[in-house]
N, C-alpha and C positions, 0 to 999 in steps of 0.2 A: 446502527451497526458500527459506525466509526469509532465510538469509545472503546470497543473491544480491541482495536488495533493500536491503541495507545499504551496498553498494559505490557509490562515486561514478560509476564507469563499469562497464558490464557487457560481457561478451563478446558476439560476434555471435550465438552460438547461443541466448542467453537474453535478449537485449535487446528482443525483440519480444513479451514477456509482461508483464502487469500484474497487480496484486493488486486484486480487486474485493471491497470490504468493505461489507457491509450492517450498518447500525446503526439505532438508534432515530431518528436524524436523516436517514436515507436512505442512498443508496449513494455510496461514494467509490471512485474508480478511481485507484489510486496507482502511480506509476512507481518510487518509492523510499521507504524508511523513513528518516526523518531522525533520530529519537530515540525512545527507549523508556524507560519507568520502570515502577515496580511497579503504577501505576494507569492509565497511559495510554500511547498510542503517537502519535508525530508522523509524518505522511505527507506526501510531496510529490506533488501531483496531476499529471496529464499536462499541465495548463496552467501548472504551476510554482508553485501556491499551496500553502502549508503548512496542514494541517488536523490538529487534535488530537482524538483519540477516546478516550474512557474504555473500558477493557476490558469493564466491566459493560454498556455499551451495544451492544457488537458481537454480532450474531446469526449472521453467516456470513462466512467468508473463502474466496475461491476464486481460483484462478490461471487466467487466460484470455489469449488472444492480444490484442495491442494494439488491433487494429481491431474486435474483436467488442463 
């Protein structure tokens, strides 16, 4: 499922899903993964902001519908 979130544009079938990531800082709902490194991941939120999260801080990753 993760490769879908690296694309700039997604197909109609999967564009209505988002990644919900819980971390020590709270929950981030991401529309896209902007970058990834050995220690952290960059996410573009539904509002268009970029957020960096360290992998060590992530506690849960789930796929859910955009409106939920």
